[in-house]
N, C-alpha and C positions, 0 to 999 in steps of 0.2 A: 504493500500500500504506500510506503514511504516514497518510492521512486515514481509512483503515479501521481500522488497527491501534491508533491512539492515540485516547484519549477526548477528543473535541472540546469537551466541556462537563463538566470534572471537578467543577464546582460543583453538578451535577444528579445525582439518583439514577439508577442504571443499571437502568432498567426498559424498555429497548427490546425490543419483541417479536422473537423469533428465528424462524428457519425452518430447514429441512433444509439449504438452500444457504448460509445466513448465520447462524452461531451467535453473532454478536456481540450482546451485551446492553448495551454501553456506547454513548454518543453517537458516531456515526461516519458516514462518507459511503460510500454504495454507488455505484459507477460504472456507468453504462449508456452504450454507444456505438452510433452508427449511421453506416454508410458507404453512400452511395447512388451506385451506378455505379462505384465505385472499390474495388479490392481490394488487400490487402497481399500479401506473398510467402508467407504462411502461410494455411492453410485452416482456419477455425474449426470446420468440421464434422468434421474428421478428425485434426487435428494435436495437439490438447490432450494425449492420452495420451502421445505421444512427448515432448512438452515437459515433462510432469510426471515422466516416467521419466528425463529427462536425455539421451535419445538424439538429441534435437533441441534447438537453442538459440534463444532470442529474438534477433532481429537488433538491431544498434545503431541507434537512431532518430536519432542525432546525426551520423552519417557523411555524410548528405546529405538534402536535402528530397525524399524519394522514398517508395516504398510501405512502407518500414520504419516510417514514422510511423503508418501505418494499423495495422500490426502492434502498434505500441506502444499504440495506443488499445485494441486487444483485450486486450493485456497488463494495462492498467490495469483493464479490466472484470473480468478473471479475478481479479486481486489484490483488487479491491474487491467481490468476490462479487456482481457484477452480470451483465449480459447484453451481448453485442455482436451487432449485426445488420449483415451485409454483404449488401446487397440490390442486385440487378441489374435489377429490374423492380418495378412498383407492387405486384404481388401478394406478392412476397417481402418487400417493405417492410411491408405491412399485416400479414402473418403474423408477422414478426419483432417488430413493435411490440406485437401482441397478446400474444406470449410474454413480452416484457419487462414489460408491465403485469401479467400473471399472476404473474411472479416478484416484482414489487413487492408484490403483494397476498398472496403466499404466507406463511402463518403456520401453524406446527405446533400442533395442539391435540388434546385428547381429552375426550369428553363421556360416554363409556360406562363402565360399571363394569368393574373388573378381575375375573379369575377365576383360580383355582388348581387344580392337579391332584392335591393330596394332602391328607390329614387331619392330617399332621404334617410337620415340617421334616426332610428327609433330603437325601442327595446328589442325588436325582432330583426334588426339589420345584421346580415351575415356576410362575411367575405370568405370565398372558397379558394383554396390553394392546393395545387397538385405538387407532390414532391416525389423524389425517387432516392434510392440508396444504391450507388454503384457497387460493383463487386457481387453483392447479393442479388441485385437487379429486382428488388421489390419496389412497390409503389404505394402511394397513399393519397387520398383526397381528404382534406381537412376543412372543417367549417369553424370560423372564429367569429366572436362577437365584435361588433364595431360600435364605438361610442364617440362622443364629441372629442374625447381625449386621444383617440387613435384606435388601433387594432389591439384587442386583448388576446395576444397569442401565447400566453402562459399555459393555458389549458384549452384545447379545442373543445367546441361544443359537441362535436362528434368526429370520428375518423372512420372512413368507409370500410377499412379492413375489419373493424370490430363488428360491423353491421351486416356483413355478407350472410345470406341465408346458408343453410346446410347445402353441401354440394349437390345432393340429389333433390333439393327443393328449388334450386335456381332455375330461372327461365332464360335459357340461352338459345338464340335463334341464329339462322344462317341463310345462305342462298344456295339453292339446289339448281345447278345449271341444266339438269335433265328435264326440268319442268318448264312450262311456258314462261317467257321472260318477265311478264308482268304479274305472274302468280307463282313465283319461284321461292317464296319464303318457306322455311322448313325449320324443324327442331334440330339443333346441333347435337351430335354429328349426323350427317347423312351417310348412306351406305358407302358412297365413294370416299367421303372424308374419313370414314372408319378404316378403310383400306390404306389410305395415305398416312394415317397416324400410327400404323403398326411399326413397332421397333423390335430389335432383338431382345429387349428386356420386358416387353409387354404388348398385349393386343391393342388394336385400335380403340376398343371400348375402354380398356384400362387407362390408356393415355388420355382419352377424352374426359373420363371421370377425373383424372388427375388435374387436367386443365380447369375443370369446374370446381376443384377444391378438395377432392378426395386425397387425403394424405396417408391412407393405409399402406401404400406401397412406397412411401418415401424412405430414404435411408435411415432416418431417425427411428423408423419402425422396422428396421432390418429388411427393407425392400430395396429394389434397384433404382428407384427414381430419385431425382434431386430433391433435397430437403429445402423447403421455402419458409420464409418468415410468414408469408400470407399468399393466398392464391392471386391477389391483386398484383399485376405486373407493374413494372416501372412506367411512370407517366412523365415523359420528357418534353416533347414539343406540342402535344395536344393540349390546348387551353380549355379549362372548364367553361361551359356555356350554360347560363341560367335561363330557363324558360318560365316566365312568371305565371302563365295561364295554368300550368300544371304543377308549379312549385317543384321543378325537377332540374337537376344538374347533370349535364352530359359531359363525358370526357372519354377520349381514346387512350388505350394502354397497350404496352408491349407484351401483354399476355395474349394478344390476338383478338381483343374484343373492344367494341364500343360499350360503355357502361352508362346506365341511366339510374341516378340515385335520387331518393327523396331528399329534397333540400332541407327539410325540417329535422329529419331523423338520421339521415345517412344510409337508410336501408336501400338495397338495390332493387329496382323495379324489374329490370331485364338487362340482358347483354346481347350483343350481336357480333357474330364473326363474319366479316365481309368476304366476298367472293375472292378478292385479290390476295387474301392471306393464304399462302401455300402450306399445305399440310406437311409436306416434307421438311419444311423449315420449322413449322409450329411444334412439331413433335420433339425438336431438340430441347425445348424447355424442360422436358423430363430427364434429360441427360445430366448426370452429375458433373460432366465436363462442359456444360453449356457455356458457349461464348455469345455475348450479347448480340441481339438482332433487333431491328425495328420491325414492328408489325402494324399497329393502328396508331399512328404517330402524327396525324394531320389535324388541320383545323376543322371546326364545326360551325355551321350556321343553320338557323331555323327560320322558315318563312312565317310571315304574319298571316292571319286569316283574311286580310285584305288582298294579299298577293295570291293565296291559294284558298279560295272560298271554303269556309267551314273546316279547314284543315291547317295543321301545323306540320310542314314537311321538313324534316331534318336532312341536311346534306353534309356529308363528311368525306374526307379524303384519307388515304393511307399515309400521306406525307412521305417521310423517308422510308416507310415500310413497303412501298410498291407503287405501281401505276394503277391506282384504283380510286373510284368515286362511287358513292352509294347514296340512296335516298330512302328514308323511313317515314311513315306516317306516325308522328308522336303526339297526335291530338289527345290521346289518352295514354299516359305512361303506365298507369296501373293495369289497363286493359290491353296492353300491347300484345299482339300475337303474330304468328307466321304470316297471316294475310296482310299485315301492315308493312311488310317489306315491299316498297314501291318498285325499285329497280337497283341494279348493281352492275357497274361497268368496269372492266379491266383491260379493254383493248380499244380505246378511242384513238383515232389517228392523231399523231403529233403530241399526244399527252405523255408527259413524263411523271416524275414524282412531284405532285402538286403540294408545295409547302406553303404557298400563299393562301390567305383566306378567300374563298369564293364570296360572291354576293348574289342575292336573289332579287330580281326586279321584273316588273312588267315591261314588255318589249313593244316596239312599234308595229310588229306583225300580228299583234293581238294575243300573243302567248305570254306566259310567265317563264322566265329563263333563269338558268344558273350560269353565271359568268365566271370563268376561271382563267388565270394565267397558266400556261401549260407546264410550268415548273422546270425542274432540273432533270437531266438524264433522259431527255426525250429521244425518240428513235433517230431523228436527224440532228439533234443537238442545237436546234434553232428555237426562236421565240415565236409563239403563236397566242392569240386570244381565242379561246374556245367558248362558244355559247351553246348550252344544252337546253332542251325542253324539259322543264321540271316534271312534267306529267309522265314521261317515259324514258328520259335520259338520252333521247336521240339528239344527234348533232344538228343544230340550226345553222351555225356558222363556225368556220375554222379559218381565222383571219391571219395571214402571214405578216411578218415584219420584214426584217432585212435578211441578208444571206449570212450574217455573222454566225459562226459556230461557237462551240463551248459556251452556249447561251441558254436562256430560258426566261420566260416572262413571269414576273413576280405578282404579288397581290394586286388585283385591279380595284378600281373605284368608279362608280357610275355617277352621272350628272343628268338631271332632268332639266333641259334648257327652257322648255316652254311651259312647264308647270302642269302638264296634263297627266302626270303620274307614270309616264313611260320613260325609260332611260334613253337619252339621246347620244351622249358621249361617254366614253370610258377612257380612263387614264391608267397607265401601268408602266413600271420601269422594268428593265431587264439587266442581266448580269454583265452586259457590256457597257453599262452606263447610259443607255438610251431611255429617255422618257417618251412614251408613245401616247398619242391621242387617237382614238378610234371613233369613227362616225357610224352610229347605229340609228340615225334619225329617220331613215327611209322605211316605209312599210315593206319594201322589197328587200329581202335579206341578201340577195345577190349583190346589192349595192353597199353593203356594210364593208368598210375598209378603213385603212389608215387615213386619218384626216389630212396628212401631208404626203405629197408625192413629188418626185422628180421624174417627169414623164409618167410612166406606169409603175415606177419603182417606189415602194413605201420608204419614207424617210421619217426620222423621229422629230418630235417637237423641239427636243433639246438633247444634247449629249453632255453628261457631267464629266469634267476632267479636273485634275488638280492643277496647281500653279505651273507645273512642268509639262502639262499636256497629257498626262497619263489618265486613262479612263478609270472612272470610279464606279464599281458595281452597285446596282440598286437591287437589294434582296428583300427589302421591306416594302411596306405599302405607301400609299399616298393619301393626302387629305385635300379637300376642296372647300373653298369658302369664298364669299363675296365681300369685298371691302364696302362697308356701309357708307363710306364717304364718296368714293369714286364709282361705286357699283361695278367695279371690274372683278372678274373671276380670277382667283388665285389657286395655284396648285403647289402643294408642299410635299417634300420628300427628303429623305436622307440617304447617304451612301455608306457602303461597307458590306461585308459579308462575314459569316461565321459558319461555314459549311464543312470545311475539311480541317485536318490537323495543321496544314500549312497556314491556314488563316489565323491561327492563334498567335503566331509570332510575327504577323504582318503589321508593320508600323506605318504603312502608307497613310498620308493625310486624307481623311474623309471629311465630308461636308454636309451641312444642312442647307437646303435650297428653298426659296420662295419665288415662284414665277407667275407673272401676269399672263393670262391667256387672252390675247387680243386677236386671235385667229391666224396669226402668222408664226413661223418658226423663230426660235431664239438662237442667236449665234453663240459665240463663246463667252465665257463668264467675264473675261477681262474687259470686254468692250460693252456688253449688254447688261451686265449686272453690277450692283454696287457691293463692295466688300464690307462686311461687318466683322468685328473682332471680339474676342474675349479680352477684357482689359484688366481684370483683377482676380486674384485668388486669395482666399482667407479661410479662417475657421470661426464658426459661431456655434456655441454650445456643443463643442466637440465634433462638429460636422464640417467637412470640407465644403466650401461654397465658392461660387464664381459669379462674376458680374460681366454683362455684355455692355458694349459701348452705349453712351448716354442716349436717352430716348430721343427719337426723331419723329416728327409729325408728318413728314412728307418724304416722298421718294425724289431723288435728284432727277432733273429733266432728262428725258431720253433713255432712262434706264427701264428695263423690263422686269426687274426683280432684284433679289439680293442673294448673298450666300454668306455663310459663317463656317469657316474651317474649324473642325473639332480638334483644336490644339491649344496648349497653354499660351498665355500671353507671351509675346516676344520678350526675350530671345529663347523661350522654351522650345523644346523639340517634341515632335509628335510621339504620342505614347501608344498608338494603335487604337485610339478612340474611334468608335463607329456607331452607326445606327442601323439596326436590323428589324425594327418594329414599325408600327404605324403611328404617325403623328396625329394629333387631334386639335381642333380649334374650338376654344370656349370663349365666346365673346371676342375681346380684343387680345386674347392670349393664345399663342401657339405652344402646345405641350408636346414634348417628345422625350423618350428615354434614349440614352446613349450608354454604351458599354465599353470597358477597357479590359480585354482578356489579360491574364497575368502570364508572364514567361516563367515565373518563379513557382515551383511546386509547393513551396511553403506558404504561398498566398492563395488560399482556396477561392477559386471562382472569380478572381479579378475584382473589378470595381465598376462603378458606373454613376451616372447622374440623371436626375429628373431636371429637365430644362424648360424654361418659360421665357418666350420673347414675343415682341410685337409681330404678329403675322404679316402685317402689311408694310413694315419698314425694315424688319430684320434686326432692329436695335432693341435696347432694353425696354421692358414693359413700361407704359406711362403711369400705371398705378402699381404701387407696391403689392407684390403677390405672395411671397413666402413669409410664413411665421415660423422661423427656424427654432426659436427657443420656447415656443408654446405659451407665450405670455399674453396672447390675444392681440398683440400690436404688430403692425406690419412696417411702419415707417422707420423702426429702429433696426431692421434687418437689411443693412447695407454693407457693401464691400467696395473699397476703392472709390467711394463717393457715388456709387450707383446702386440701385436696388439689386438685391440678390436675384440672380436669374437662373441659378443652377445649384443643386444640392445633392451630395452623396448621402443616400439614405442608410448606408452601412450594412446592406444585405448582400454585398457582392455585386455581380452584374445584375442590375435590376431589370425587371420585365416591364412591358407596357403596364400602365396602372389604371386605376379607377378613381375618378374624381367624385367624391361623395360630400356634398355640402361644403364643409370647411376643412376637409382633409383629402390628401391623395394617399391611396393605399397601393403598395406594390409588393411583389414577391422578388426573390433574389436567388442567385446561384448558390448561396450558402444554405438554402432550404428554409430560410426565415422570411417573415413578412416585415415590412417597414411602413412608416407613414410620416407625413409632414403636414403641418398646418398651412392652409392657403386662404387667400382672399378670393373666393370663388366668384368670378364675374357673372355667372349664370345661376347661382344658388337660388332656391334649392333645386337639386336635380342630380342626375348621374350621367357622367360621360365616361365611356371606356375608350382607351387608346385604340381599341379594335372595332370601334363603331363610328359611323359617320353621322354628323348632325343632319345632313340632308342626303337622300339617296335618289 
């Protein structure tokens, strides 16, 4: 206990990554013990609860050189938050060693955005956060209470793993490709899936039962399957989606399922295994040597009953888990059955791994559509805007962009120009730094195309480059708003990517942009845009804060927008700060999250900022926005003589957040939640970074 409890290097910063089993963030020793062929007087598999409760005692290891010393090694592992392996044969030793290595690698994290259930803070307001533990590859969805003081994350109101039904009582559905396409919902597993799930260690039925939560054949019970903390798999990039009409939270997990949870209790209503989840891969979850894979890792959106009369249709993608998109009728979460599977597609032309959030909108051809960027790893590696009919998943339009390869279209956003309820224009960025504008205003879908062309060749509205002319990838979404003074339409987006291991150490300068759309293309940033800068960095109430240049009420003549490089004030050097989420406009404030991945393995998850600037000038907000110290005052939160425009919430790389009345709530890569007080320009109300004010 001494070497775990005490800081072994008090001269170093306390940045040790934590996990669910080991909360220590100081320099410490974790004890792992192995006994081969010898056992103590206690049984590590069953005796720990009694020892913890005090109904059984640890024996004295000094009374003799006997089995009590093996018990003491286990005691040291317990106190040191490690693992103890008592193996009687090579198989037990190998399994115990794998579990110990997984425990060493286990780190709690969160990469998906938070969600909330309310438009204002009340006694019932909840914030939902998905987390994962690497190494073990378990997941969790937690609900926290939200008050005017912030997020009460000391004890969750519920966590989904505690509320899962018994494995044989769970309602798990899937898609049966042998049935008619619009009536292919089925109970999991189908006959074909059962064959695909068969392994050398178990039948397809046994593996399917394991996936649903049957632990009778796990190694902890002397079986051949991998031991899990919970049947709920890791939730990494799929953000929780709250549906108010049924009080349900939906989220995808890398156990191969979309899950629907009761937002009040955390109980699971149902789960769905999409068509694009390959059984040959899914069965590896039962293998003790399991190497992590993505399965259901994409974004989720649900239609309103105005868009799909009398129905709420959920549309989700597999994200990094595969080239798939599916639709479910979730009008009744408690009554969901196989017949509520609307459609499920895994072979749409030009579609890759869709990691950007789709949007649902009424279209000018009279249909309701699902609009997606084709994502990464598409068949020809180019960028396309794809429009699907929400009623059956058929392709309405597949709109090409440029011939650039190593590309893909990111999260799109729609705009209704004439106010008739139909989307007329769509904006989206791609991984080559192009911002595209698509014209969907005609009732004839064959005329839907890029708004800008050179001859017959599509060209972007703008191409993002740094000061040296290097292209800046756009992997996040866009936001659209109208300046209430000039009545001009603006488009906002940030640059950067975080898709591969190489991206983590990339320190290229990335940028936040605000562009006026006046119907013409915008040239390069040095001539057509005004440069804004970060002018000050400081610390308030223990939090790192930044300030943008002084407020400006107008744009310089002849400029078509602005840009802010995500870099420290001169002469500071770029730290790899980037934007991979969706910005949002709230009144006269543009909100966006930026992240800074860490190159240092001792700094878990990196860091990041919540940023607020004037959307129509790119300068500091004209009204004081942040209340960093929580004193209810805003005018005292300044840095370098300007209002605080940026704050590190201390949760690692923060996610897109939720604006609730007078606070912003975020999740972070440390697996924690954070909040900061704000002077909400549109209070009361809720704005998610992942929602548009107008669609």
